[in-house]
N, C-alpha and C positions, 0 to 999 in steps of 0.2 A: 482634983482637976489636973494637977501637974503630972500625976501618974499616967493618965491617959495620953497626955502629950508625949511623955517619955516612951510609951509603947508605940505610938505613931511614929516617932522618930526612929526607933529601933526597926520597925517594919520597913520604913522607907530606906534606911541604911542597908538593911539586908537585901532588899529589892535592887538597890543601886549596885551593891557588890555582885549580886548574881548576874545582872545585865553586863557589867564590866568584864566579868570572867567569861561570859558567853561571847562577848564581842572579841575578846582576845583569842579565844578558841577559834572563832570563825575567821579571824584575820589570816589564819594559815590556810583556810579552805576557800573562802568566798569573801572578797573584800567589800563588795556591795552590802551583803547581809551584815557584815561586821560593822560597817558604818551606820546602818539602820539601828542596830542594837546599841551602838555608842550614843546615837541620838536619843533613844529611849532612856538610857542611863542619865544623860544630861538633863532631861525633863524631870526625872525623879530627883536629881541633884538640886534643881531649882526649887522643888517642893521642900526639900530638906532645908535649903536656905531660908525659905519663908517660915518654916517652923522655928528655926533658930531666931529669926527676927522677932517673931511673936513672943517667944519665951523670954527674950531680953527686955521686952516692953513692960 
């Protein structure tokens, strides 16, 4: 049970990192698209927080 939660967390963390890198890259080209990517990353970050809360319970 814990192993699958760990895999989920790793996948969310990887997705978050990818979105943040893309947001940074876009910030030099198109600020609006960068802001949208940052928003997507923040949503994934919220999901990471929820997984952390569940794993502590």
